[in-house]
N, C-alpha and C positions, 0 to 999 in steps of 0.2 A: 597703524593709522596715526597721523601726526597729532600733536597736541592741539594745533589749530583746528583740525577737523573735528576733534572730540568736543570742542566747544560749540559745535553747531547743533547740538541736541536741544534746540529751543526754537521758538518761532523766529523766523528771519524774513526780511524783505527780499525781493528778487535782487535788488541792488546789492544788498549784503552778500548774497550767495555768489554773485558775480565777482565781488572783491575777494571773497574767500578762495574761489577757484584760481584767480590770478595770483594770489599770494602763494599758492602751492607751486606755481610755475617758477618761482625764484624772484630775484631782485631786478627783473626787467623794468626799466623806466617806462612810464606811460605818458603820452603827450595829449593834451586835450583842452577843450574850452567848454565848460559845463552849461547846463540849462535845467529847467525844472524837471524834465522827464527823468534825468539820471541823478537827481540830488541824493537819493539814498545810497547810490553807488559811491558818490564822492564822500559822503559821510563815513561810509564803511572803509574807504581807502584811508581816511584820516585816522580812524580808530585802530585799524589793523597795521598801519605803517606801510601800506603799499606805496611805492614810489610813483607819485603822480605829479606831473609838472604842467602848470598852466602855460599854454602857448598863445601867441598873439594872433595867429591865423591858422585855421585848421589845415590848410594845404601845407604849411610849414611843419605842422605836427606830423602829417603823413610822411613828409620828406625826412624829418628827423628820425622817425621810426624806421624808415627804409634804410637810412645810413647805418643805424644801429644794427639792423639785421645783416647788412653786408659785412660788417667787421666781426660779427659774432656768430652768424648763421642761426641765431635764435630769433623767433618771431618778434618783430617790432610791434609795439602796442600803441594804439591811438584811439581817441574817442571823440564824439561830436554829438551835438544836440540835434533835435528835430529840424528838418528843413534846411535853412542856409548852412548850418553846421555840417550836415550830411553832404550837401552839394559842394561845399568848399573842399571836401576831401577828394573830389574826383581826379584832379590832375595828379596828386600824389599816389592815389591808388592805381592809376594807369601805369605810372612809373614802375611800381612794384610788380604789377601784373605782367607787363612786357619784359621786365628784367628777371622774373622768376624769383622774387624776394618774398620770404615768409612774413606775413603781416596780418595782424588781427585788429579790426576796427569795430568798436562797440558804438552803436548808433542809437540814440533815443528816437522814439516814434510816438505817434499820437495815442491818447487813451482810446482803447478799442470801443468803448461805449459811445464815443462821440466822433470817431474817425469818419472822414469823408464829408463832414458837415462844416467845412470851412474853418477848421481849427487854426488857431494862430500858428503861422509859419508852416503849416502842413502843405506837403506836395507829394507827388508820386515818386518819392525818393528811391524806393526799391527798384522801380522801373529804370531810373537813372543809373543806379549803381550796379545793377545785375550784369550788364555786358563787360564790366571792367574788373570783376573779381572772380575767383575760382568758384565761390559758393556764397550764397546768402542764407543765413540760418536765422529764421524769425522765430522768436520764442512765443508760443501761443499758450503754453501751460507752465505755470510758475515752477512746478516741481521738476521740470526738465531743464532748468538753468544749468546745473552741473553737466548734464549730458551735452548741452549745446556748446559749452566751452571746450569739453573734451573733443567734440567733433571738429571745432574750429582749429584746434592745435593739430589734429591729425591731418586735416585737409591742407592747412597752410604749409606743412613741412614735408608732405609726401609727394611722390611723383615729381613733377616740376613744381617747386614751391610757388606760392603766390598769396595774394591777400584774400582774407575771408571777412565778411561782414556779419556781425551778430546784431540783429535788429531787435531792440527791446522796447515794446510798448510801455507807455507811462504806467499803466495799471499793473504791469508785470514788475517793473522796478519798485513801485511803491507798495504793491500787495505783499501779503505775508503768507508763509506756509511753514508747517512743522517739518523741517528737513531732518533726515537721519544722518548720523555721522558717516555712515558707510557710503553716502552719496558723493562725498567729497574726495575725489582722487583723480590723478592725471597719469597717463601712460608716459613714463620717462623717455620712452623711445620716440615720442612725438614732440619733444621740447626743443629739438634742434634739427635743422636740415643737414644732411640728407637723411630723411626718415624712410623706412620701408624700402631699402635698396633692392634693385632687381638686376639680374645678369642677362646679357644678350644671348641669343640663340647659339648653341654650340657649333652647329654646322656652318652658320655664317661666320662665326669667329675663326674657324679653320680656314675658310676662304680668304678672310682678311689677312690672317697670318701668312698664308702662302704668297699673297700679293706683296706684302711688306718685305718678305724674305727675298723675293726676286728683284725688287726695285733697286735701281742704281742711284737714283736721286729722290728718295722719299722726303716728305716734309710733313710735320704735324702743325695743324692750325687749331689753336686753343682758344676757346671762348670763356665766358663767365661761368659756365658750368663746372669748370675745373675748381673754382673757388667754392661753389655751393657743395660740391662733392668732397672738397678737401683732398683732391687727388694729386697733390704735389709730389709726394714720394713715388707714386705709381707712374706719373708722367716722366719725371726725371730719370727714374730707373729704366724705363723703356727707351727713352731717348739716348741715354748714355750707353746702354748695353747693346743697342742695335745701331747706333750711329745715325740718328735722325735729328736734324735741326728743328727748332720749335719757333713758330711765329704766333702772334696773339692779336686779338681784337683789343679795342679800348677797354672793354669790360674784363678781358682775359689777361691784361697786363699783370705780371707777377705770377703767372702760371709757372714760369721758371724765372730765376733772377735775370734781370736785363744784362748783368755783367757776365753771365755764363757764356762760355765759348760756343755753345749750341744755340744761343738766343739769336733769332733773326729779326726780332723787334716787331713793330706793328705792321699789319698788312691791311690792304683795302684802300679806301679813298686816300689816306695818307699812309706812307710806308717809308721804311729806311732801305732795306735790301730785300724784303720778303716777297714783294710782287714779282721781282725778277727771278727769284728762286722758284716761285710757283709756276712761272711761265716755262721753266726748263725741267720741272719735276715730272717724274713718271708714275708717282703714286702719292696721293694726298690723303692723310688721315685727319679728318675733322672731328674734334672732340668738344662737346658742350657748346656748340655755336650754331645759331639759327641761319647763318649765311644770308643775312639781310642786305639791304642796299649799301650801307657804309662798308661792310666787310668785303663786299664783292665788287665795289666800284660800279654800282647800279647794275649788278648781275652780269658784268662783262669779264670778271677776273678768272672765272672757272668755266671754260667752254665745255660743251658736251664730250669732247674728245678726251678730256682728262679722266684718269682713273681715280675715283673718289670713294673712300670708305668713311661713312658718317656715323658717329656715335652720338646719340641724344636720348635723353630720358623720355621724350615724347615721340613715339613712332610717327605720328602724323606730321611732325616737322621735317622729317627726312624726305628729301625729294621735292619739297615745297618750292624751292627756288633753284635747285641745282641738280642735274642728273647724277645719280649715285649708283655706284657699282655694287657696293656691299652695305647693307643696313644692319647696324648693331644697336638695337633698342635696349637701353639699360643705363644704369648708373655709370658715370664716367670713371670713377676709381675702380670699380669692379671690372669694367670692360678693359681698362688698361692693364690691370693685374692679370686678367685672363689672356690677353694678347701676349703679355710677357711670358706666361706659362706655356703658351702654344708655340713660341719660338725658342730656338736653342739659345746658348749664351751670347751669340752674336759676334764672337771674336773674328770670324772670317769676314763677316759683313762689314764690321768697323774697319778692318784692314782694306777691304775692297773699296770702301767709300772714303778712304783717307784723303784723296785729292779733293773730293767734293766737300768734305767737312772742313778742310783747310781754307776753303773759300769763305766760310762764314766770318771768322774773325778778321780776315784780310779785307773783305768787302765792308764789314762794319767799321773797321778802322778808317777806311777811305771815306765812308759816309760821314763819320764823326768829324773828320778834317773839313769836309765840305759844309758841315753845320756850324763850324767855329764862328762864322760871321754872325750867327745869331746867338750862340751859347756864350760867346766872349765879347759881344758887341759893346762898344763904348759910346755909342751914339746917344744923343738926347733929342727929343724925348726918348725914354728908355725902350729898347727893343725887348719884347716879352721873352724872347729867347734867352736874353741875359739873365732874367729871373729864373728860367728853367736851369741854366747852368749853375747859378748860385744854389738853387735848391738841391741839385745833384751833389754839390760839394758838401752842403751843411746838414742835410736831413739825416737824422739817425737811422740806422737800418731797420729799426722796428717802428718808425714813424709812418703816418698815413697822410697822403695827399688827396684831398677832396677837390674835384673839379666840377664846376657848374656846367650847365648846358652851353651850347654855342662853342666859341673857339677856346674857352678855358679847357674843355675836354680835348680839343684838337691839339693845342699846344702841349698839354700834359701827356696825352696819349703818344705823341710823336717823340718828344724830347726828354721827358722825365725818365730816369733810370731807377728801377727798384733794385735794392741791394741784396735781397733774398726773396725766396718764394713766399707768396702769401698775398692777402688782399691789402696791399699797401698803396693802391691807387683806386679811389672810389669816384666813379663818374656816373652821372645819371643818364646812361645811354639807353635805358628802356624806352623813355619818352623824350629824352633830351630837352626837358623843360628848363627855361631860364628861372632863376630864383632859388636853386638848390644849394648854393654855396654856404649861406649862413646856417640854415637848418641842418644841412648835411654835415657841417662842421660840428654842430651841437650833438647830433646823434652819434657820429663817429667818435668824438671825444668821450662821451659817456660810455660808449661801448668798449673802447680800449682801456679806459681808466686813466687816472691822472698821471701815472708813471710813464706813459707813452705820449708823444706829441702828435698833434694833428695840425696840419696846415691846409687851409681851404683857399681856392682861387675862384674869383668871380669877376665879372665886368661891373662897371658902374651901373649899367642897366639892371643887371641881376641883383646887385646889392640894393638898389632902390626898391626892388620888389619885396625884399625881405628884411630890410634893416631894422624893422620894428622888433624882430626876434633876436637882435643883438642884446636887447634888454633881457630876453629869456636866457640867453647864454650867460649873461652876468649874474642873473638871479640863481641859476641852477649850478653854477660853478663849472660850466663847460668852457674852460679857459684856453681855447684854441687860437690860432693865428689865422686871420683872413687877409689875403692879398687881393686888393682891388685893382683891376686894370682900368685906370682912369684915362679914358680917351675922349671923354665928353661926347660919347656916341653909343648907339646900339651897334657895336662894331662889326659883328658878323653880317648884319643886314646891310650896313654901309659898304662893306667890302664886296658883297654880292652885287649891290647896285652899281658899284664901280666896275666890276667885271662884266656885267651884262649890258649896262647902258653907257659906260664910259665916264671919264673924269668929270666931276662937277654935277653929275646927274643923281642927286641925293634927295630923297623925300622922306620926311618923318623918321629920320635916323640920328638926328643930333640932339644932344642933351645939354642942359646948363652944367657948367663945370663947378662941382662942389669941392670943398676941402673936407674930405671924409675923415681925415685925422682929427680935425676940430669937432666934427659931429661925434666921433667915437669918444673923445675926451669929455664932451658934454654929457654923454650917456654913462659916464663912470668907467669907461674902458680905457685902454692905452692906445693912443693914436700916434702914428708916425707917418709923415709925408715924405716921400722919396722922389726926388727929381734928378738926382745924379746917380748913374749906374754904379759908380765906385762906392756908393754908400749902401747899396743893396745888401751886401753881405753882413755889414754891421747891424742893419735894421732887422734882418732875419734873425740874427743871433740874439738881438735884444728881445724880439718877440718870442723866440723859443725859450729864452731864459725866464720870461714872465709867466708865472703860473698862478698869479693872484687875480687876474682878470683876463678877459679876451683882449687880444691885440689886433688892431687894424692897421695894415700897411697900405697907405694911399699912394699907389705907384703911378706916376705920370708917364704914360706910355705913348707910343707913336700915334700921331693924328693922321698919318697918311693911309687912306683906305686901301691903297695898293700894296701895303706892307703889313697888314693886320693879320694875315693868315700864315700858318707856320711852314707849310710845305712848298709854297710857291711864291715867287715875286710876281704878283698879279698886276703890276703896273702895265705890263705888256700883254696880259692874258685877255683874250676876248672869248666870252662864252656864247656859243650858238644856241639857238632856240631848242629847248628840250634837253640841253646838256646841263650837267651839274658836277664839274670836276673838283670843286672845292667845297 
């Protein structure tokens, strides 16, 4: 029993007990904005030295916790007060729920003696939160506080990870109980995802191995589950020994290094060469991917005639959008290891597939030449592709690129190259909400630590939504670099309006152009305005070298709505009713 736990042989408030339990979980930072209901918890955090950071908006707190979870696989922590604090968490919790990110939210609630009697800020918050989390744990008996926290960690990290709400009535947080030292413990196996790993059915595994062995043009489609499972070695080992190229979703970028000769890049709505490979493939192994709209080009990429083997931790996800030949319900790493064991060393297959495998780097090289107009563009205003080219050149291999919702994720997903396997690209694709860039940068920077660099990308619209938490970044020492695509517009919406309704048909998609570098400097951060593409490299280097404050690069990018999207020149694109190709 730890020294901390032994000190709990005394009367404690429920809030103190919560803080004691979180301290046992390690030095995970917690983001929140307090209220009366949780005051004893805040005081206990102060006394115990629990890392708690005031956030300027609860949604941003959830986003920061989500990004922390992505780069560590440890549950992100966030708290909120009764009513508006709880409801402000909704968008961030949906992001974590849809993306399978472990997160624990402690939410204050009304004093049970007076609940439902029009208490200040009271609402039916549990009814609002229940559909967007894995579980709500309401503490009705103060002695069960430690049990509730243990349960929250177990649920958040097991199976498909996700957010869990601990609902704490005011009288529980402020009330006292004589806790026993033995009450305070956490199962170390639940402090990180993937907890409680499971293996797929052996019979189905043999069927899958036989299909992969027979295939002439197999391909692996990797989703974000590869990161949650930390299945990098198992994935690369299977791909190399069996001679199978690997494509990835936006969330799965980094499943294998983008520079690896077997990397086929992004697939789905945007792709490099992967969609063409999928079209000619005779066996598709999907791992840790839900096969949703973006990954399947609105469910058109994988016709029923394709042979699909699907590995997912949630059995009910398999077959939900795509006909599947073999179902492998289980942990991604264990499933890949078991598949490798069920196959021989693969030497004959690699030799047999030599011509197919040679296509990958050759086609990728051709694609990169075709993308040079964006990656090396000298046009002004700046082409976002040029920023991606500079990031590819300058980013350290252990750095992390965070991409906000909208086309920050699209540009990064398509054009950014990870230099080694791992979660080096963080995009909020669970809900694809705008406003993730700044809080995502905070959470990622605190997660990887000061020795590794984090760069975040957001549009001016996304930055406007969360710029208040640049103050949080400054205060907590999350000294990342944020690149703002300054096009004086809600760019993705404007590009869609251009595609659907034609040039000049824009409504409620234009913004006032601000000088965000000046705003950053006024907030005590380091601001750099970049209007010349030839100065991008130097500005990025300056930002990466600055570890004493957050850096804001205000990058003036193209105003042409026909050229705002990465994969197409949609000046000539016309979208028909019901279609959504971009």
